[in-house]
mmCIF file of the N, C-alpha and C atoms, coordinates in Angstrom:
data_MODEL
# 
_entry.id   MODEL 
# 
loop_
_atom_site.group_PDB 
_atom_site.id 
_atom_site.type_symbol 
_atom_site.label_atom_id 
_atom_site.label_alt_id 
_atom_site.label_comp_id 
_atom_site.label_asym_id 
_atom_site.label_entity_id 
_atom_site.label_seq_id 
_atom_site.pdbx_PDB_ins_code 
_atom_site.Cartn_x 
_atom_site.Cartn_y 
_atom_site.Cartn_z 
_atom_site.occupancy 
_atom_site.B_iso_or_equiv 
_atom_site.pdbx_formal_charge 
_atom_site.auth_seq_id 
_atom_site.auth_comp_id 
_atom_site.auth_asym_id 
_atom_site.auth_atom_id 
_atom_site.pdbx_PDB_model_num 
ATOM 1   N N  . UNK A 1 1  ? -6.237  36.790  -37.537 1.00 0.00 ? 1  UNK A N  1 
ATOM 2   C CA . UNK A 1 1  ? -5.618  36.830  -36.230 1.00 0.00 ? 1  UNK A CA 1 
ATOM 3   C C  . UNK A 1 1  ? -6.589  36.379  -35.145 1.00 0.00 ? 1  UNK A C  1 
ATOM 4   N N  . UNK A 1 2  ? -7.814  36.855  -35.195 1.00 0.00 ? 2  UNK A N  1 
ATOM 5   C CA . UNK A 1 2  ? -8.818  36.478  -34.207 1.00 0.00 ? 2  UNK A CA 1 
ATOM 6   C C  . UNK A 1 2  ? -9.123  34.984  -34.286 1.00 0.00 ? 2  UNK A C  1 
ATOM 7   N N  . UNK A 1 3  ? -9.189  34.460  -35.527 1.00 0.00 ? 3  UNK A N  1 
ATOM 8   C CA . UNK A 1 3  ? -9.476  33.027  -35.690 1.00 0.00 ? 3  UNK A CA 1 
ATOM 9   C C  . UNK A 1 3  ? -8.341  32.185  -35.121 1.00 0.00 ? 3  UNK A C  1 
ATOM 10  N N  . UNK A 1 4  ? -7.100  32.577  -35.326 1.00 0.00 ? 4  UNK A N  1 
ATOM 11  C CA . UNK A 1 4  ? -5.975  31.810  -34.781 1.00 0.00 ? 4  UNK A CA 1 
ATOM 12  C C  . UNK A 1 4  ? -5.990  31.839  -33.251 1.00 0.00 ? 4  UNK A C  1 
ATOM 13  N N  . UNK A 1 5  ? -6.374  32.950  -32.659 1.00 0.00 ? 5  UNK A N  1 
ATOM 14  C CA . UNK A 1 5  ? -6.470  33.043  -31.195 1.00 0.00 ? 5  UNK A CA 1 
ATOM 15  C C  . UNK A 1 5  ? -7.581  32.130  -30.685 1.00 0.00 ? 5  UNK A C  1 
ATOM 16  N N  . UNK A 1 6  ? -8.708  32.110  -31.399 1.00 0.00 ? 6  UNK A N  1 
ATOM 17  C CA . UNK A 1 6  ? -9.819  31.223  -31.027 1.00 0.00 ? 6  UNK A CA 1 
ATOM 18  C C  . UNK A 1 6  ? -9.373  29.771  -31.117 1.00 0.00 ? 6  UNK A C  1 
ATOM 19  N N  . UNK A 1 7  ? -8.683  29.416  -32.184 1.00 0.00 ? 7  UNK A N  1 
ATOM 20  C CA . UNK A 1 7  ? -8.199  28.048  -32.343 1.00 0.00 ? 7  UNK A CA 1 
ATOM 21  C C  . UNK A 1 7  ? -7.196  27.687  -31.256 1.00 0.00 ? 7  UNK A C  1 
ATOM 22  N N  . UNK A 1 8  ? -6.330  28.631  -30.914 1.00 0.00 ? 8  UNK A N  1 
ATOM 23  C CA . UNK A 1 8  ? -5.348  28.403  -29.844 1.00 0.00 ? 8  UNK A CA 1 
ATOM 24  C C  . UNK A 1 8  ? -6.048  28.167  -28.512 1.00 0.00 ? 8  UNK A C  1 
ATOM 25  N N  . UNK A 1 9  ? -7.018  28.997  -28.191 1.00 0.00 ? 9  UNK A N  1 
ATOM 26  C CA . UNK A 1 9  ? -7.752  28.845  -26.932 1.00 0.00 ? 9  UNK A CA 1 
ATOM 27  C C  . UNK A 1 9  ? -8.571  27.557  -26.910 1.00 0.00 ? 9  UNK A C  1 
ATOM 28  N N  . UNK A 1 10 ? -9.146  27.187  -28.055 1.00 0.00 ? 10 UNK A N  1 
ATOM 29  C CA . UNK A 1 10 ? -9.916  25.951  -28.120 1.00 0.00 ? 10 UNK A CA 1 
ATOM 30  C C  . UNK A 1 10 ? -9.010  24.745  -27.920 1.00 0.00 ? 10 UNK A C  1 
ATOM 31  N N  . UNK A 1 11 ? -7.828  24.774  -28.509 1.00 0.00 ? 11 UNK A N  1 
ATOM 32  C CA . UNK A 1 11 ? -6.871  23.674  -28.335 1.00 0.00 ? 11 UNK A CA 1 
ATOM 33  C C  . UNK A 1 11 ? -6.457  23.567  -26.869 1.00 0.00 ? 11 UNK A C  1 
ATOM 34  N N  . UNK A 1 12 ? -6.250  24.716  -26.234 1.00 0.00 ? 12 UNK A N  1 
ATOM 35  C CA . UNK A 1 12 ? -5.896  24.713  -24.813 1.00 0.00 ? 12 UNK A CA 1 
ATOM 36  C C  . UNK A 1 12 ? -7.036  24.147  -23.982 1.00 0.00 ? 12 UNK A C  1 
ATOM 37  N N  . UNK A 1 13 ? -8.261  24.555  -24.297 1.00 0.00 ? 13 UNK A N  1 
ATOM 38  C CA . UNK A 1 13 ? -9.447  24.058  -23.580 1.00 0.00 ? 13 UNK A CA 1 
ATOM 39  C C  . UNK A 1 13 ? -9.562  22.540  -23.729 1.00 0.00 ? 13 UNK A C  1 
ATOM 40  N N  . UNK A 1 14 ? -9.362  22.054  -24.955 1.00 0.00 ? 14 UNK A N  1 
ATOM 41  C CA . UNK A 1 14 ? -9.442  20.605  -25.192 1.00 0.00 ? 14 UNK A CA 1 
ATOM 42  C C  . UNK A 1 14 ? -8.371  19.868  -24.387 1.00 0.00 ? 14 UNK A C  1 
ATOM 43  N N  . UNK A 1 15 ? -7.170  20.435  -24.326 1.00 0.00 ? 15 UNK A N  1 
ATOM 44  C CA . UNK A 1 15 ? -6.100  19.838  -23.530 1.00 0.00 ? 15 UNK A CA 1 
ATOM 45  C C  . UNK A 1 15 ? -6.443  19.773  -22.060 1.00 0.00 ? 15 UNK A C  1 
ATOM 46  N N  . UNK A 1 16 ? -7.042  20.839  -21.546 1.00 0.00 ? 16 UNK A N  1 
ATOM 47  C CA . UNK A 1 16 ? -7.455  20.852  -20.144 1.00 0.00 ? 16 UNK A CA 1 
ATOM 48  C C  . UNK A 1 16 ? -8.567  19.851  -19.870 1.00 0.00 ? 16 UNK A C  1 
ATOM 49  N N  . UNK A 1 17 ? -9.500  19.738  -20.789 1.00 0.00 ? 17 UNK A N  1 
ATOM 50  C CA . UNK A 1 17 ? -10.581 18.753  -20.636 1.00 0.00 ? 17 UNK A CA 1 
ATOM 51  C C  . UNK A 1 17 ? -10.007 17.349  -20.578 1.00 0.00 ? 17 UNK A C  1 
ATOM 52  N N  . UNK A 1 18 ? -9.051  17.060  -21.449 1.00 0.00 ? 18 UNK A N  1 
ATOM 53  C CA . UNK A 1 18 ? -8.413  15.740  -21.459 1.00 0.00 ? 18 UNK A CA 1 
ATOM 54  C C  . UNK A 1 18 ? -7.645  15.503  -20.158 1.00 0.00 ? 18 UNK A C  1 
ATOM 55  N N  . UNK A 1 19 ? -6.930  16.514  -19.678 1.00 0.00 ? 19 UNK A N  1 
ATOM 56  C CA . UNK A 1 19 ? -6.181  16.378  -18.427 1.00 0.00 ? 19 UNK A CA 1 
ATOM 57  C C  . UNK A 1 19 ? -7.115  16.104  -17.253 1.00 0.00 ? 19 UNK A C  1 
ATOM 58  N N  . UNK A 1 20 ? -8.235  16.790  -17.211 1.00 0.00 ? 20 UNK A N  1 
ATOM 59  C CA . UNK A 1 20 ? -9.220  16.566  -16.144 1.00 0.00 ? 20 UNK A CA 1 
ATOM 60  C C  . UNK A 1 20 ? -9.789  15.154  -16.238 1.00 0.00 ? 20 UNK A C  1 
ATOM 61  N N  . UNK A 1 21 ? -10.113 14.710  -17.440 1.00 0.00 ? 21 UNK A N  1 
ATOM 62  C CA . UNK A 1 21 ? -10.639 13.353  -17.619 1.00 0.00 ? 21 UNK A CA 1 
ATOM 63  C C  . UNK A 1 21 ? -9.614  12.320  -17.192 1.00 0.00 ? 21 UNK A C  1 
ATOM 64  N N  . UNK A 1 22 ? -8.342  12.535  -17.534 1.00 0.00 ? 22 UNK A N  1 
ATOM 65  C CA . UNK A 1 22 ? -7.282  11.602  -17.137 1.00 0.00 ? 22 UNK A CA 1 
ATOM 66  C C  . UNK A 1 22 ? -7.150  11.551  -15.623 1.00 0.00 ? 22 UNK A C  1 
ATOM 67  N N  . UNK A 1 23 ? -7.223  12.698  -14.960 1.00 0.00 ? 23 UNK A N  1 
ATOM 68  C CA . UNK A 1 23 ? -7.125  12.727  -13.497 1.00 0.00 ? 23 UNK A CA 1 
ATOM 69  C C  . UNK A 1 23 ? -8.300  12.013  -12.856 1.00 0.00 ? 23 UNK A C  1 
ATOM 70  N N  . UNK A 1 24 ? -9.494  12.227  -13.380 1.00 0.00 ? 24 UNK A N  1 
ATOM 71  C CA . UNK A 1 24 ? -10.672 11.559  -12.831 1.00 0.00 ? 24 UNK A CA 1 
ATOM 72  C C  . UNK A 1 24 ? -10.599 10.063  -13.025 1.00 0.00 ? 24 UNK A C  1 
ATOM 73  N N  . UNK A 1 25 ? -10.025 9.614   -14.135 1.00 0.00 ? 25 UNK A N  1 
ATOM 74  C CA . UNK A 1 25 ? -9.915  8.188   -14.408 1.00 0.00 ? 25 UNK A CA 1 
ATOM 75  C C  . UNK A 1 25 ? -8.943  7.515   -13.447 1.00 0.00 ? 25 UNK A C  1 
ATOM 76  N N  . UNK A 1 26 ? -7.993  8.284   -12.912 1.00 0.00 ? 26 UNK A N  1 
ATOM 77  C CA . UNK A 1 26 ? -6.976  7.716   -12.044 1.00 0.00 ? 26 UNK A CA 1 
ATOM 78  C C  . UNK A 1 26 ? -7.411  7.630   -10.586 1.00 0.00 ? 26 UNK A C  1 
ATOM 79  N N  . UNK A 1 27 ? -8.537  8.212   -10.235 1.00 0.00 ? 27 UNK A N  1 
ATOM 80  C CA . UNK A 1 27 ? -8.996  8.202   -8.854  1.00 0.00 ? 27 UNK A CA 1 
ATOM 81  C C  . UNK A 1 27 ? -9.399  6.779   -8.482  1.00 0.00 ? 27 UNK A C  1 
ATOM 82  N N  . UNK A 1 28 ? -8.863  6.311   -7.373  1.00 0.00 ? 28 UNK A N  1 
ATOM 83  C CA . UNK A 1 28 ? -9.142  4.951   -6.909  1.00 0.00 ? 28 UNK A CA 1 
ATOM 84  C C  . UNK A 1 28 ? -10.010 5.058   -5.666  1.00 0.00 ? 28 UNK A C  1 
ATOM 85  N N  . UNK A 1 29 ? -11.104 4.316   -5.662  1.00 0.00 ? 29 UNK A N  1 
ATOM 86  C CA . UNK A 1 29 ? -12.013 4.349   -4.518  1.00 0.00 ? 29 UNK A CA 1 
ATOM 87  C C  . UNK A 1 29 ? -11.382 3.631   -3.320  1.00 0.00 ? 29 UNK A C  1 
ATOM 88  N N  . UNK A 1 30 ? -11.847 3.941   -2.114  1.00 0.00 ? 30 UNK A N  1 
ATOM 89  C CA . UNK A 1 30 ? -11.334 3.248   -0.922  1.00 0.00 ? 30 UNK A CA 1 
ATOM 90  C C  . UNK A 1 30 ? -11.529 1.730   -0.997  1.00 0.00 ? 30 UNK A C  1 
ATOM 91  N N  . UNK A 1 31 ? -12.611 1.300   -1.630  1.00 0.00 ? 31 UNK A N  1 
ATOM 92  C CA . UNK A 1 31 ? -12.851 -0.135  -1.772  1.00 0.00 ? 31 UNK A CA 1 
ATOM 93  C C  . UNK A 1 31 ? -11.785 -0.773  -2.668  1.00 0.00 ? 31 UNK A C  1 
ATOM 94  N N  . UNK A 1 32 ? -11.415 -0.063  -3.741  1.00 0.00 ? 32 UNK A N  1 
ATOM 95  C CA . UNK A 1 32 ? -10.383 -0.584  -4.633  1.00 0.00 ? 32 UNK A CA 1 
ATOM 96  C C  . UNK A 1 32 ? -9.036  -0.633  -3.919  1.00 0.00 ? 32 UNK A C  1 
ATOM 97  N N  . UNK A 1 33 ? -8.735  0.388   -3.132  1.00 0.00 ? 33 UNK A N  1 
ATOM 98  C CA . UNK A 1 33 ? -7.486  0.404   -2.371  1.00 0.00 ? 33 UNK A CA 1 
ATOM 99  C C  . UNK A 1 33 ? -7.446  -0.782  -1.415  1.00 0.00 ? 33 UNK A C  1 
ATOM 100 N N  . UNK A 1 34 ? -8.555  -1.045  -0.747  1.00 0.00 ? 34 UNK A N  1 
ATOM 101 C CA . UNK A 1 34 ? -8.622  -2.173  0.186   1.00 0.00 ? 34 UNK A CA 1 
ATOM 102 C C  . UNK A 1 34 ? -8.423  -3.503  -0.550  1.00 0.00 ? 34 UNK A C  1 
ATOM 103 N N  . UNK A 1 35 ? -9.062  -3.657  -1.709  1.00 0.00 ? 35 UNK A N  1 
ATOM 104 C CA . UNK A 1 35 ? -8.926  -4.904  -2.477  1.00 0.00 ? 35 UNK A CA 1 
ATOM 105 C C  . UNK A 1 35 ? -7.492  -5.085  -2.964  1.00 0.00 ? 35 UNK A C  1 
ATOM 106 N N  . UNK A 1 36 ? -6.895  -4.015  -3.471  1.00 0.00 ? 36 UNK A N  1 
ATOM 107 C CA . UNK A 1 36 ? -5.508  -4.104  -3.935  1.00 0.00 ? 36 UNK A CA 1 
ATOM 108 C C  . UNK A 1 36 ? -4.578  -4.446  -2.773  1.00 0.00 ? 36 UNK A C  1 
ATOM 109 N N  . UNK A 1 37 ? -4.777  -3.778  -1.651  1.00 0.00 ? 37 UNK A N  1 
ATOM 110 C CA . UNK A 1 37 ? -3.945  -4.030  -0.470  1.00 0.00 ? 37 UNK A CA 1 
ATOM 111 C C  . UNK A 1 37 ? -4.077  -5.476  -0.007  1.00 0.00 ? 37 UNK A C  1 
ATOM 112 N N  . UNK A 1 38 ? -5.309  -5.966  0.019   1.00 0.00 ? 38 UNK A N  1 
ATOM 113 C CA . UNK A 1 38 ? -5.537  -7.353  0.418   1.00 0.00 ? 38 UNK A CA 1 
ATOM 114 C C  . UNK A 1 38 ? -4.859  -8.322  -0.553  1.00 0.00 ? 38 UNK A C  1 
ATOM 115 N N  . UNK A 1 39 ? -4.965  -8.042  -1.841  1.00 0.00 ? 39 UNK A N  1 
ATOM 116 C CA . UNK A 1 39 ? -4.330  -8.902  -2.840  1.00 0.00 ? 39 UNK A CA 1 
ATOM 117 C C  . UNK A 1 39 ? -2.811  -8.908  -2.685  1.00 0.00 ? 39 UNK A C  1 
ATOM 118 N N  . UNK A 1 40 ? -2.237  -7.740  -2.403  1.00 0.00 ? 40 UNK A N  1 
ATOM 119 C CA . UNK A 1 40 ? -0.787  -7.672  -2.219  1.00 0.00 ? 40 UNK A CA 1 
ATOM 120 C C  . UNK A 1 40 ? -0.349  -8.404  -0.959  1.00 0.00 ? 40 UNK A C  1 
ATOM 121 N N  . UNK A 1 41 ? -1.148  -8.281  0.105   1.00 0.00 ? 41 UNK A N  1 
ATOM 122 C CA . UNK A 1 41 ? -0.819  -8.975  1.352   1.00 0.00 ? 41 UNK A CA 1 
ATOM 123 C C  . UNK A 1 41 ? -0.855  -10.490 1.203   1.00 0.00 ? 41 UNK A C  1 
ATOM 124 N N  . UNK A 1 42 ? -1.714  -10.975 0.302   1.00 0.00 ? 42 UNK A N  1 
ATOM 125 C CA . UNK A 1 42 ? -1.892  -12.422 0.111   1.00 0.00 ? 42 UNK A CA 1 
ATOM 126 C C  . UNK A 1 42 ? -1.446  -12.866 -1.280  1.00 0.00 ? 42 UNK A C  1 
ATOM 127 N N  . UNK A 1 43 ? -0.421  -12.226 -1.822  1.00 0.00 ? 43 UNK A N  1 
ATOM 128 C CA . UNK A 1 43 ? -0.014  -12.418 -3.215  1.00 0.00 ? 43 UNK A CA 1 
ATOM 129 C C  . UNK A 1 43 ? 0.184   -13.894 -3.571  1.00 0.00 ? 43 UNK A C  1 
ATOM 130 N N  . UNK A 1 44 ? 0.788   -14.674 -2.694  1.00 0.00 ? 44 UNK A N  1 
ATOM 131 C CA . UNK A 1 44 ? 1.076   -16.079 -3.007  1.00 0.00 ? 44 UNK A CA 1 
ATOM 132 C C  . UNK A 1 44 ? -0.176  -16.935 -3.118  1.00 0.00 ? 44 UNK A C  1 
ATOM 133 N N  . UNK A 1 45 ? -1.278  -16.478 -2.530  1.00 0.00 ? 45 UNK A N  1 
ATOM 134 C CA . UNK A 1 45 ? -2.488  -17.304 -2.547  1.00 0.00 ? 45 UNK A CA 1 
ATOM 135 C C  . UNK A 1 45 ? -3.615  -16.745 -3.414  1.00 0.00 ? 45 UNK A C  1 
ATOM 136 N N  . UNK A 1 46 ? -3.452  -15.563 -4.004  1.00 0.00 ? 46 UNK A N  1 
ATOM 137 C CA . UNK A 1 46 ? -4.527  -15.001 -4.824  1.00 0.00 ? 46 UNK A CA 1 
ATOM 138 C C  . UNK A 1 46 ? -4.446  -15.542 -6.249  1.00 0.00 ? 46 UNK A C  1 
ATOM 139 N N  . UNK A 1 47 ? -5.605  -15.589 -6.909  1.00 0.00 ? 47 UNK A N  1 
ATOM 140 C CA . UNK A 1 47 ? -5.636  -16.112 -8.276  1.00 0.00 ? 47 UNK A CA 1 
ATOM 141 C C  . UNK A 1 47 ? -5.209  -15.052 -9.289  1.00 0.00 ? 47 UNK A C  1 
ATOM 142 N N  . UNK A 1 48 ? -5.133  -15.463 -10.532 1.00 0.00 ? 48 UNK A N  1 
ATOM 143 C CA . UNK A 1 48 ? -4.646  -14.584 -11.595 1.00 0.00 ? 48 UNK A CA 1 
ATOM 144 C C  . UNK A 1 48 ? -5.478  -13.313 -11.709 1.00 0.00 ? 48 UNK A C  1 
ATOM 145 N N  . UNK A 1 49 ? -6.793  -13.426 -11.635 1.00 0.00 ? 49 UNK A N  1 
ATOM 146 C CA . UNK A 1 49 ? -7.669  -12.268 -11.781 1.00 0.00 ? 49 UNK A CA 1 
ATOM 147 C C  . UNK A 1 49 ? -7.410  -11.245 -10.678 1.00 0.00 ? 49 UNK A C  1 
ATOM 148 N N  . UNK A 1 50 ? -7.223  -11.689 -9.442  1.00 0.00 ? 50 UNK A N  1 
ATOM 149 C CA . UNK A 1 50 ? -6.927  -10.767 -8.353  1.00 0.00 ? 50 UNK A CA 1 
ATOM 150 C C  . UNK A 1 50 ? -5.554  -10.116 -8.523  1.00 0.00 ? 50 UNK A C  1 
ATOM 151 N N  . UNK A 1 51 ? -4.592  -10.859 -9.048  1.00 0.00 ? 51 UNK A N  1 
ATOM 152 C CA . UNK A 1 51 ? -3.276  -10.279 -9.340  1.00 0.00 ? 51 UNK A CA 1 
ATOM 153 C C  . UNK A 1 51 ? -3.392  -9.227  -10.441 1.00 0.00 ? 51 UNK A C  1 
ATOM 154 N N  . UNK A 1 52 ? -4.220  -9.502  -11.440 1.00 0.00 ? 52 UNK A N  1 
ATOM 155 C CA . UNK A 1 52 ? -4.423  -8.555  -12.531 1.00 0.00 ? 52 UNK A CA 1 
ATOM 156 C C  . UNK A 1 52 ? -5.052  -7.269  -12.006 1.00 0.00 ? 52 UNK A C  1 
ATOM 157 N N  . UNK A 1 53 ? -6.036  -7.391  -11.116 1.00 0.00 ? 53 UNK A N  1 
ATOM 158 C CA . UNK A 1 53 ? -6.692  -6.222  -10.519 1.00 0.00 ? 53 UNK A CA 1 
ATOM 159 C C  . UNK A 1 53 ? -5.672  -5.393  -9.743  1.00 0.00 ? 53 UNK A C  1 
ATOM 160 N N  . UNK A 1 54 ? -4.824  -6.052  -8.972  1.00 0.00 ? 54 UNK A N  1 
ATOM 161 C CA . UNK A 1 54 ? -3.797  -5.335  -8.203  1.00 0.00 ? 54 UNK A CA 1 
ATOM 162 C C  . UNK A 1 54 ? -2.827  -4.616  -9.141  1.00 0.00 ? 54 UNK A C  1 
ATOM 163 N N  . UNK A 1 55 ? -2.375  -5.313  -10.164 1.00 0.00 ? 55 UNK A N  1 
ATOM 164 C CA . UNK A 1 55 ? -1.439  -4.697  -11.118 1.00 0.00 ? 55 UNK A CA 1 
ATOM 165 C C  . UNK A 1 55 ? -2.094  -3.533  -11.845 1.00 0.00 ? 55 UNK A C  1 
ATOM 166 N N  . UNK A 1 56 ? -3.340  -3.695  -12.250 1.00 0.00 ? 56 UNK A N  1 
ATOM 167 C CA . UNK A 1 56 ? -4.061  -2.629  -12.948 1.00 0.00 ? 56 UNK A CA 1 
ATOM 168 C C  . UNK A 1 56 ? -4.244  -1.403  -12.055 1.00 0.00 ? 56 UNK A C  1 
ATOM 169 N N  . UNK A 1 57 ? -4.394  -1.602  -10.774 1.00 0.00 ? 57 UNK A N  1 
ATOM 170 C CA . UNK A 1 57 ? -4.557  -0.491  -9.849  1.00 0.00 ? 57 UNK A CA 1 
ATOM 171 C C  . UNK A 1 57 ? -3.264  0.245   -9.555  1.00 0.00 ? 57 UNK A C  1 
ATOM 172 N N  . UNK A 1 58 ? -2.131  -0.397  -9.807  1.00 0.00 ? 58 UNK A N  1 
ATOM 173 C CA . UNK A 1 58 ? -0.843  0.194   -9.474  1.00 0.00 ? 58 UNK A CA 1 
ATOM 174 C C  . UNK A 1 58 ? -0.023  0.641   -10.678 1.00 0.00 ? 58 UNK A C  1 
ATOM 175 N N  . UNK A 1 59 ? -0.234  0.023   -11.835 1.00 0.00 ? 59 UNK A N  1 
ATOM 176 C CA . UNK A 1 59 ? 0.600   0.278   -13.005 1.00 0.00 ? 59 UNK A CA 1 
ATOM 177 C C  . UNK A 1 59 ? -0.191  1.050   -14.053 1.00 0.00 ? 59 UNK A C  1 
ATOM 178 N N  . UNK A 1 60 ? 0.378   2.167   -14.496 1.00 0.00 ? 60 UNK A N  1 
ATOM 179 C CA . UNK A 1 60 ? -0.262  2.973   -15.546 1.00 0.00 ? 60 UNK A CA 1 
ATOM 180 C C  . UNK A 1 60 ? 0.122   2.456   -16.927 1.00 0.00 ? 60 UNK A C  1 
ATOM 181 N N  . UNK A 1 61 ? 1.404   2.121   -17.099 1.00 0.00 ? 61 UNK A N  1 
ATOM 182 C CA . UNK A 1 61 ? 1.869   1.702   -18.423 1.00 0.00 ? 61 UNK A CA 1 
ATOM 183 C C  . UNK A 1 61 ? 3.170   0.925   -18.278 1.00 0.00 ? 61 UNK A C  1 
ATOM 184 N N  . UNK A 1 62 ? 3.352   -0.072  -19.150 1.00 0.00 ? 62 UNK A N  1 
ATOM 185 C CA . UNK A 1 62 ? 4.603   -0.814  -19.230 1.00 0.00 ? 62 UNK A CA 1 
ATOM 186 C C  . UNK A 1 62 ? 5.128   -0.688  -20.651 1.00 0.00 ? 62 UNK A C  1 
ATOM 187 N N  . UNK A 1 63 ? 6.383   -0.267  -20.766 1.00 0.00 ? 63 UNK A N  1 
ATOM 188 C CA . UNK A 1 63 ? 7.038   -0.174  -22.069 1.00 0.00 ? 63 UNK A CA 1 
ATOM 189 C C  . UNK A 1 63 ? 8.202   -1.158  -22.051 1.00 0.00 ? 63 UNK A C  1 
ATOM 190 N N  . UNK A 1 64 ? 8.161   -2.117  -22.969 1.00 0.00 ? 64 UNK A N  1 
ATOM 191 C CA . UNK A 1 64 ? 9.206   -3.126  -23.001 1.00 0.00 ? 64 UNK A CA 1 
ATOM 192 C C  . UNK A 1 64 ? 9.840   -3.201  -24.386 1.00 0.00 ? 64 UNK A C  1 
ATOM 193 N N  . UNK A 1 65 ? 11.153  -3.292  -24.383 1.00 0.00 ? 65 UNK A N  1 
ATOM 194 C CA . UNK A 1 65 ? 11.903  -3.526  -25.612 1.00 0.00 ? 65 UNK A CA 1 
ATOM 195 C C  . UNK A 1 65 ? 12.792  -4.732  -25.359 1.00 0.00 ? 65 UNK A C  1 
ATOM 196 N N  . UNK A 1 66 ? 13.552  -5.103  -26.365 1.00 0.00 ? 66 UNK A N  1 
ATOM 197 C CA . UNK A 1 66 ? 14.461  -6.226  -26.180 1.00 0.00 ? 66 UNK A CA 1 
ATOM 198 C C  . UNK A 1 66 ? 15.597  -5.877  -25.218 1.00 0.00 ? 66 UNK A C  1 
ATOM 199 N N  . UNK A 1 67 ? 15.755  -4.579  -24.926 1.00 0.00 ? 67 UNK A N  1 
ATOM 200 C CA . UNK A 1 67 ? 16.854  -4.133  -24.071 1.00 0.00 ? 67 UNK A CA 1 
ATOM 201 C C  . UNK A 1 67 ? 16.431  -3.659  -22.686 1.00 0.00 ? 67 UNK A C  1 
ATOM 202 N N  . UNK A 1 68 ? 15.158  -3.275  -22.523 1.00 0.00 ? 68 UNK A N  1 
ATOM 203 C CA . UNK A 1 68 ? 14.755  -2.745  -21.224 1.00 0.00 ? 68 UNK A CA 1 
ATOM 204 C C  . UNK A 1 68 ? 13.250  -2.866  -21.013 1.00 0.00 ? 68 UNK A C  1 
ATOM 205 N N  . UNK A 1 69 ? 12.863  -2.719  -19.764 1.00 0.00 ? 69 UNK A N  1 
ATOM 206 C CA . UNK A 1 69 ? 11.454  -2.664  -19.381 1.00 0.00 ? 69 UNK A CA 1 
ATOM 207 C C  . UNK A 1 69 ? 11.282  -1.427  -18.504 1.00 0.00 ? 69 UNK A C  1 
ATOM 208 N N  . UNK A 1 70 ? 10.318  -0.580  -18.851 1.00 0.00 ? 70 UNK A N  1 
ATOM 209 C CA . UNK A 1 70 ? 10.026  0.607   -18.059 1.00 0.00 ? 70 UNK A CA 1 
ATOM 210 C C  . UNK A 1 70 ? 8.589   0.511   -17.564 1.00 0.00 ? 70 UNK A C  1 
ATOM 211 N N  . UNK A 1 71 ? 8.401   0.713   -16.275 1.00 0.00 ? 71 UNK A N  1 
ATOM 212 C CA . UNK A 1 71 ? 7.074   0.677   -15.669 1.00 0.00 ? 71 UNK A CA 1 
ATOM 213 C C  . UNK A 1 71 ? 6.727   2.073   -15.193 1.00 0.00 ? 71 UNK A C  1 
ATOM 214 N N  . UNK A 1 72 ? 5.580   2.566   -15.625 1.00 0.00 ? 72 UNK A N  1 
ATOM 215 C CA . UNK A 1 72 ? 5.063   3.857   -15.153 1.00 0.00 ? 72 UNK A CA 1 
ATOM 216 C C  . UNK A 1 72 ? 4.007   3.545   -14.102 1.00 0.00 ? 72 UNK A C  1 
ATOM 217 N N  . UNK A 1 73 ? 4.301   3.909   -12.863 1.00 0.00 ? 73 UNK A N  1 
ATOM 218 C CA . UNK A 1 73 ? 3.412   3.612   -11.742 1.00 0.00 ? 73 UNK A CA 1 
ATOM 219 C C  . UNK A 1 73 ? 2.347   4.672   -11.576 1.00 0.00 ? 73 UNK A C  1 
ATOM 220 N N  . UNK A 1 74 ? 1.185   4.276   -11.105 1.00 0.00 ? 74 UNK A N  1 
ATOM 221 C CA . UNK A 1 74 ? 0.106   5.208   -10.799 1.00 0.00 ? 74 UNK A CA 1 
ATOM 222 C C  . UNK A 1 74 ? 0.323   5.867   -9.449  1.00 0.00 ? 74 UNK A C  1 
ATOM 223 N N  . UNK A 1 75 ? 1.130   5.268   -8.635  1.00 0.00 ? 75 UNK A N  1 
ATOM 224 C CA . UNK A 1 75 ? 1.350   5.792   -7.281  1.00 0.00 ? 75 UNK A CA 1 
ATOM 225 C C  . UNK A 1 75 ? 2.647   6.560   -7.203  1.00 0.00 ? 75 UNK A C  1 
# 
C-alpha cells in the first residue's frame, strides 16, 4: 500500500514537472512578440523564414486529415 502511494505521488510529481516545463517553453519574449508582430504587419513582403517564425510563435499544433484541418493556437 505504501509503495503504491509513493508511485502515485511520483507520477503526479512527474506530471507537474512536465506541465511546468511545457508552460516555460511557451513563454514568448518581448523581442519575439515584436518580431512576430512586425512579420504579420508586413506579411506580403516578408520571406519564408520570417513567415515560419511568425507561424511557429502563434501555432502550437496542426492536425490535418483528408476531411479537416485543426489548428491549436498558442494564443
